[in-house]
N, C-alpha and C positions, 0 to 999 in steps of 0.2 A: 483481469490479466494485466491491464496497464499499471495498476497499483503494484502488483507483485513483480512485474518486470522492472519497474523503477526501483523497487525495494532491493532487488538483487544487485543492481548497480550501486546503490548507496552502501549496502553492506560490503560489497567488494572493495569499495574505496576505503571504508572504515577499517577493514582488516588488512589493507595494504601496508599500514604502519604497525609496528610491533606493539606500541603502547595500547593498553586495554581501553575499552570503551563500554558504555552502557547503552542498551537498546530498550526503548519503552514503547509498548503497543497499548494504546489507550482503550481500544475496542477490539480485543483479540479474537473473538469468536471461539469456535470449537477447536482450532488448531490445524486440523486436516479433515478431509471430507471424502466419503465413499461415493463414487459416481454411480455405483450400483444400487444405492439406497432408493427407497420408494420416493422420497422427497426429490432426489436428484433426477430420477427418471420421469417424474410427473410432467415437467415441461422440457426436460433435456436441454436446458439452456447451454450446458457445457459443450454441446455439439457445434454451436455457432461461435464458440470461443476457443478454449484450449483444444477441443477436438479438431478444429481446422489446423491449428498450429502444430499439433502432434503429428499430423500427416504430411506437413510441408517439407520441402527439400530446399537445399541451398539457401539457408537462412543466414543473415548477418551473424557474426560470431557472438555479439552481445545477446541476441535472441536465443542462440543455441546454449549459451551459458545459463540463461533462465530456464530453458527446457531441461538442462542437467539437474536442476533442483526438483523438477517434476519427475524425471526419470528415476531419481533416488528413491521414490516411493513406488515405482513400477518397474521392478528389476526384470520382469519377464518380457518387457517391451510392449505390453498392452496397457491401456489407460484405465486403471481401476480406481486410483485415488488422486486427489488434488490437494497439494499442500497450501494451507493458509499461511498468513504472515508469521505466526509463531513457529510453525514447522520449518519454514524457509530460514528464519533467524537461527533456529537450533542447528540446522545443517551447515550454516555458513559461518557461525561464530567459533571462537577459540576458547581454550580453558581459562584464559585470563579475563574474558569478557563477562558482562553481567546482563541478564535479561529480566525485564519486569512486564508481566502480562496482566492486564485488567479486563474483566468482563462482568457486566452487571446482569445480563439475561440469565435467569436461574438455570435453564436447561443447558445452554452452551457453557456457562461457567462451571457446571458440574462435570461436563465432559472434559473441559480444559484442565480442571483440577485433577481428574483421574488420569489424564494423558501425560501431564507434565509435572504435577505437584510433587512427586517424590522421586522423579527420575534423574534429577541433576541439581546439584547444590548451587549452580550458577543462576538458577531460575527461581523467580518469585512469581507466584500466581495468586491473584487476589480477586475475590468476588466483590467487586466494588466499582463505583463510578470512575472511569478513567479520567474524565475531565478534572475531578477533584483530586484523584490519586496521583496525577502527574506531579503535583506540587511537592510531594514527599520524595521524589526521585531527583529533583533538580536543586543545585547543580550536582552532577555525578562526581564521585570522589576522584576519578581520573581526569576530570575536566574535558572529557571527550564523550559526546553523546549523540545518538540518533533517535528521534521521536517520530513515530507514526501515529497520526490522528485520523481515524476513519470511522466516524459514527454512521449509523444507518440513514440519518436525516429523515426518518419517517415522521419525526416530530419537527416542525419548522423551527422550534426554539433551538435545535442543535446548531443551526447556522450561527446564531449569536453566541452560543456557548463556545464554539470553535474560536471565534474572535476574542472572547473574554479569556479563554485558556491561553491563546497565543500571546496576548498582551502580558499576562502574568508570567508565562514561561520565559519570554524574552527579557523581562526584568531580572529573573533569577539566573538565567543562563543564556546570555546574548549570542554566544559563539556556537551554540549547538546547531545541529542539522535537523530541520523540522520538515516533515513531509505530510501534507494535508491532502487527503483524497476528498473529492466532491462529485456528486452526480450531475449529469447533464439532464435536466428536466425543465419543463415549462413552469418554473416558479421564480418569482422575482429574487428571492433570497439566494437561489442557486446562481443566477446571472451576476449578482453583486459580490459574491463571496471572494472570488479571486482578486477583484479590484480592491476590496477592503483589506485583504491580506497584504497586497502589494504596498499599501499605505503604511503598514506596520514595519516593513523591512527597511532597516537602515543600510544594510549591506547588499550582497548579491541575492538574487532570486531567480527562479525559473518557473515557468508555467507551461504545462503541456496538456492538451485535451485531445480525445479521440471520439469522433462521432461515427457510429456504425449503421445508423439508419436515419431517415427523416423524422423530425418531431411528429409524434402521433397526432392525427386530426382531432382526437378527443381532448387533447390538452393534458393527458395524463400518461405517465409511463417514462421509463428510462430510455434514452436514445444514445447514451455515451457516458463518458466520465472524464474527470480531469485530475491532475496532481499539481499542487503548488508547493515548491520546495524553497525554503529559506536557507541560505548558506550552502548552496549545492556545490558538489565537487566541480572543479573548473572544466573538466572535459565532458560533463554530462550532456551539454547541449549538442556537442558534435555526435555523440552516440545516438541521441534521440533523432537528430537530423538524418541519420542513416536508417534507423529502425522504424520510425513512425510511418513513412510512406509504405513500407512493407506491411505493417499492421493494418493500415487503412485499407489496403488492397485485399488482404487476406480476410479480414473480419467484416468489411463493409457489406451490407445486405442490399441487393438490387442496385449496386453501383453507388451507394450513398456513403461509402466510407470516406472520411476526411479527417484532417488533424490541424491543430494550431500549436505553434511553438514560439514562446517569447521568453526572453531572459535579459537580465541586467548584470553586468560585471562592473564593480566599482574599482 
């Protein structure tokens, strides 16, 4: 949810200007998800995330704008489907914009291809490694671009791949907006990633993280997530300053919700 909320804010900023832009999702997943599927119902994790937000009232306008993107798939007012980043991008972009979706996992790639492959000429869907594929999209023809990098990090090598990819991307297209998602887990690579990304940034950056529970005693398992944005829109930190306390309160389990927000403006 943190990733998708931030994405809606970034897309809203990109579409505020008339000039076209390119959106690249390096690890796009299946596009959208049925919350009634056997997989979704098995652990029902959505009930502690979007399920809580769906029922909330008097939310900040920025959070309500994010929920509008979820409501677009649930016209009857009941929560049946959840949009992934490709679906959100499809809903928020314009005829002049271009979208590139990469997904290497064979099952999710097949679903993504079937869902988006022939539906819109603006969209390119590739069953490929997004780390490598990003190179072919930079710099975009319009010289305006938003890149979302959000691997699973199930393989610890993904942390170094993120850094290698960002080094290369900034050489090709230094003025792009880059949003990197990362998990909060008890792994050294996770703790170091945002700091290493900060070292790569010559210009503005923003770092936000949301913890929803205490780190598990076992030392394993996700207890939150974070986003690191290079070249963020100037007003994003103010929006997050309003929204993050609400998310921490709504989503925190057993009173363990908390957040951190850091940014630099040059």
